[in-house]
FINULO-967527 format. One record per residue (C-alpha): x negated, y, z. Coordinates in steps of 0.02 Angstrom, whole numbers, m for minus. Layout:
% residues N
<site c1="X" c2="Y" c3="Z"/>
...
% end
This chain:
% residues 114
<site c1="m437" c2="m215" c3="m312"/>
<site c1="m474" c2="m378" c3="m433"/>
<site c1="m373" c2="m317" c3="m589"/>
<site c1="m345" c2="m149" c3="m623"/>
<site c1="m239" c2="m64" c3="m498"/>
<site c1="m158" c2="m241" c3="m437"/>
<site c1="m262" c2="m379" c3="m364"/>
<site c1="m276" c2="m548" c3="m460"/>
<site c1="m265" c2="m691" c3="m314"/>
<site c1="m170" c2="m773" c3="m235"/>
<site c1="m249" c2="m834" c3="m110"/>
<site c1="m178" c2="m742" c3="40"/>
<site c1="m302" c2="m749" c3="130"/>
<site c1="m428" c2="m670" c3="48"/>
<site c1="m259" c2="m525" c3="9"/>
<site c1="m259" c2="m515" c3="182"/>
<site c1="m434" c2="m466" c3="203"/>
<site c1="m474" c2="m366" c3="44"/>
<site c1="m326" c2="m278" c3="54"/>
<site c1="m243" c2="m261" c3="235"/>
<site c1="m420" c2="m282" c3="372"/>
<site c1="m478" c2="m133" c3="327"/>
<site c1="m374" c2="m39" c3="432"/>
<site c1="m274" c2="m201" c3="535"/>
<site c1="m442" c2="m281" c3="565"/>
<site c1="m492" c2="m453" c3="522"/>
<site c1="m428" c2="m554" c3="674"/>
<site c1="m244" c2="m446" c3="618"/>
<site c1="m313" c2="m359" c3="812"/>
<site c1="m259" c2="m175" c3="765"/>
<site c1="m384" c2="m14" c3="788"/>
<site c1="m364" c2="166" c3="834"/>
<site c1="m440" c2="275" c3="774"/>
<site c1="m449" c2="390" c3="628"/>
<site c1="m249" c2="342" c3="667"/>
<site c1="m171" c2="184" c3="732"/>
<site c1="m147" c2="26" c3="646"/>
<site c1="m39" c2="m109" c3="745"/>
<site c1="m71" c2="m269" c3="758"/>
<site c1="m65" c2="m408" c3="670"/>
<site c1="m92" c2="m551" c3="770"/>
<site c1="m7" c2="m598" c3="921"/>
<site c1="136" c2="m482" c3="861"/>
<site c1="300" c2="m552" c3="876"/>
<site c1="368" c2="m435" c3="736"/>
<site c1="246" c2="m549" c3="615"/>
<site c1="391" c2="m662" c3="662"/>
<site c1="483" c2="m608" c3="510"/>
<site c1="437" c2="m639" c3="373"/>
<site c1="576" c2="m527" c3="297"/>
<site c1="480" c2="m373" c3="399"/>
<site c1="316" c2="m380" c3="351"/>
<site c1="406" c2="m411" c3="155"/>
<site c1="488" c2="m260" c3="157"/>
<site c1="323" c2="m164" c3="226"/>
<site c1="225" c2="m218" c3="89"/>
<site c1="361" c2="m189" c3="m15"/>
<site c1="374" c2="10" c3="8"/>
<site c1="241" c2="34" c3="133"/>
<site c1="274" c2="88" c3="327"/>
<site c1="180" c2="280" c3="382"/>
<site c1="34" c2="277" c3="321"/>
<site c1="29" c2="133" c3="244"/>
<site c1="28" c2="127" c3="55"/>
<site c1="204" c2="28" c3="m21"/>
<site c1="92" c2="m125" c3="m132"/>
<site c1="263" c2="m132" c3="m241"/>
<site c1="154" c2="m102" c3="m402"/>
<site c1="m11" c2="m205" c3="m329"/>
<site c1="39" c2="m391" c3="m265"/>
<site c1="181" c2="m468" c3="m381"/>
<site c1="311" c2="m588" c3="m274"/>
<site c1="195" c2="m733" c3="m256"/>
<site c1="60" c2="m627" c3="m176"/>
<site c1="175" c2="m539" c3="m86"/>
<site c1="244" c2="m698" c3="6"/>
<site c1="46" c2="m776" c3="1"/>
<site c1="m21" c2="m627" c3="117"/>
<site c1="129" c2="m638" c3="187"/>
<site c1="124" c2="m833" c3="225"/>
<site c1="m60" c2="m811" c3="305"/>
<site c1="0" c2="m684" c3="445"/>
<site c1="175" c2="m780" c3="502"/>
<site c1="60" c2="m912" c3="514"/>
<site c1="m136" c2="m919" c3="533"/>
<site c1="m146" c2="m743" c3="627"/>
<site c1="26" c2="m775" c3="741"/>
<site c1="36" c2="m976" c3="734"/>
<site c1="219" c2="m960" c3="679"/>
<site c1="281" c2="m1090" c3="598"/>
<site c1="394" c2="m1026" c3="406"/>
<site c1="355" c2="m1044" c3="246"/>
<site c1="354" c2="m868" c3="141"/>
<site c1="417" c2="m900" c3="m56"/>
<site c1="409" c2="m778" c3="m198"/>
<site c1="579" c2="m816" c3="m198"/>
<site c1="596" c2="m714" c3="m7"/>
<site c1="471" c2="m581" c3="m121"/>
<site c1="611" c2="m565" c3="m256"/>
<site c1="768" c2="m563" c3="m144"/>
<site c1="700" c2="m387" c3="m57"/>
<site c1="605" c2="m333" c3="m216"/>
<site c1="674" c2="m186" c3="m310"/>
<site c1="653" c2="m93" c3="m471"/>
<site c1="568" c2="72" c3="m435"/>
<site c1="399" c2="78" c3="m345"/>
<site c1="436" c2="155" c3="m163"/>
<site c1="403" c2="390" c3="m187"/>
<site c1="431" c2="366" c3="m405"/>
<site c1="481" c2="489" c3="m461"/>
<site c1="650" c2="493" c3="m573"/>
<site c1="586" c2="625" c3="m691"/>
<site c1="480" c2="508" c3="m765"/>
<site c1="596" c2="390" c3="m841"/>
% end
């Protein structure tokens, strides 16, 4: 992480390489090993920006949630990189797209913390 429990950049490529590439590989090809890390490149599921945003916000199976680590602009930037650069789709991703799906409570938050 670049800051205190969070990223500070809004560069989608850098965010991808700092937060996603360790598991999904630098070219998004995915990997098998201690687990299965699905490919993000050449993956038709990545055509839906909302699919990616939902996974970033909520996590998925073994992937952690980035709800508290990335703001809306950062999630939009990394989503834009995955959609356009790794897959060649032509989609605009905005912070407003992320805000539509973001919820107040992070996944697996403890209600007793209130």
